[in-house]
N, C-alpha and C positions, 0 to 999 in steps of 0.2 A: 233413173240414173244408172249409168254403167258402173261396173266394178272399179274401173280406173278413175272415173270422176269421183266416186265415193272415197277412194284412197287419197285423192288430192284434197278433197274437202276436209277429211279427217287429219290432214297434214302428214300422212305416212309417206306420200310422194311429194317432193318439193323441187327437185333439181330438173330443169327443163330437158336435158338430154336423157335422163332416166324416164321421165314422163313420156317423152317421145318414143322410147324403146317399148314401154308398156303398151302404148297405143298401136304401134306397128306390129309387134310380135304377139299373135293371138294365142292365149293360153289353151284354147280348145284344140289347137293343132298339135298339142303335146300330150293329149289325153287319149286313153283307149276309147274306141268307137262307142262302146255302150254307156260311157259317162260324159261324152262331149257336151251334152245338154246342160250339165251342171257346172260348166266352166266359169260362169259369172258368180258362183257362190264363193264367199271368202272363207274357204276351208281347205285343209289338205285333203287330197283324194287318192285312193289306192291306184297304183299302176302295175300291180302284180309283184310277185317275189318278195312280199313283205315290205315293199317300199311305197312311197307316196310322191305325188307332185305337191310341192310345199304350198302352204297357205299364202295367198297373194300378199296379205299384210306383212308377213314375215319376210318374204322375198323383197318387197319394197323397202322395209326397214334395213335389211342387210345390204342392199345395193346403195341406199343412201349413206350408210356407214362406210362402205367400200369406196364410193366415189370413183367409179371407173371413168377413164378419159380416153378420147380418141388417141390411137397409137400405143396404148398400153399392151403389155403382154401379161395375160392373166391365166392362172392355174385354177380350174374349176373342178373341185373334188366332190365326187358323189353326184355326177351329172344326171343320172336317172333319166327322166323324160326328155332332157335336153332343153327345157324351158329357160333355165338360168344361162346356159351356154349361148342360146340364141339372143337373149336380152343383152348379154355382155358383148357378143359378136357384133350386134347392131351398133353398140356404142363405140367400141374400139376401132371400128372400120369407117367411122364418119370422117371422110377427108384425109385420113392417114391410114397406113397399113398396120393396124394392131393385130394381135393374135390371141386366141383362146385355146388353151390345151385342156380338154375335158377328160376327166378320169372316172371310170366306172369299173367296179370289180365283178358285177353280174353280167355274163356274156349277153343274155337276152335283152337286158336293159341298155347295154352299150349299143347294141344293134338298133333298138327302138329309138333311143335318143339321137343317134346319128341320122337315122332315116327322117326323124322329125325336123332336125336342124337343116337337113338337106333341102327341105321344102323352101327355105329362104335363100338358098344358094351359097351359104357360108362355107360349106365343106368344099364345094367345087372351086370356090375362089381362094381357098387356102387360109381363110380367116379362122375357121374352127378345125381342130384336129382331135380325134377321139382315140384314147388309149385304154386298153383293157388291162388294168393292173390295180394293185393295192394303193389307194389314194393316200393313206396315212404315211407312206414313204415318199410321197411327192413324185416328181418326175425330173430327175436331175439333168437329163439330156438337154432340156430346154431352159434350165435355170440360168441366171436368176430371173425372178418375176417381179413386175411392178406391183402386182396385187395377187392375193390368193383368197378364193372364196371356198368355204367348206360347207356343204349343205346337210351334213349328218353329225350327230353329237359324239364327241370323243370324251374319254375320262379326263384327258389333259391334252395340252397342245404338243403335238409331235415335234421333237427337236429337228427332224429332217426338214419340216416345213419352214421353221424359223431360219434355217440355214439357207434355204432356196429363195428366200425373200431378199430383194435388193435393199440396200441401206436407204432409208426414208420410204421404203415400201410399206404396204398396209395389208393386213390379213384380217378377215372377218370369219369367225367360226363359232359354232355352238360347242360349249363344254358343259356337260350335264344339261341343266335346264336354263342356262344363261347363254347370251351371245357375247363373245369377246371381240373387241376391236383392238388389234395389236399393231403398233407402229414400231418399226425397227429403226432405232436411232443410230445404232452402231452394231458391230458383230456381237457385242456382249450386252448391249442395253436395249431393252424393249419396254415400251409404254403400253400398259393394258388398261382398257376401260371395260367394265362389266355391265351388261344390260340384262336384268333378270325377268323371269316370267314367261319363258317360251318353252315349247315342247317340240322335240325332234325325234325322228327314228335314229337308232344308233348307227354309228359308222361301222360298216361291215368290214 
């Protein structure tokens, strides 16, 4: 059984468009050469610079919480290997012109992720754009966003990210060892749901 089939069987993956993205976007294309053979193992793997490509189960859970749609504009913070950027790019570009703005603070990883995502043509088509900057500040030049995904743990939710989310928009991010799903009901009102029991590298 493949990793994707196993995630479907265990109900971590349920939404057809997210399943389709997991099938099309191969995790091994986002891993360093020496560990590509381990791409079907459901564990986080090192990609250098103290960072990892996230555990597939965790990525599946976060994308199911985020529910990206065709045509969405999504901010992807801590893009690292580029895997989540490519998964999101595949979904937002289905029949509509969505966009993913990927942020990475480590120059070598920004380059690595951009190169990996380029294998699928998303950078050339203008679906994915990579920014070298501090993700906790967000990227206000392209705000507001329909969705925001954060792939590294912060101590609390940065105010700047809440501000850059559209009203009725959704953000999924780790805070300490929990994943928060945040829905912006209005400029002042946010609904938070906490999912415990996950582990992340810290947001740099």
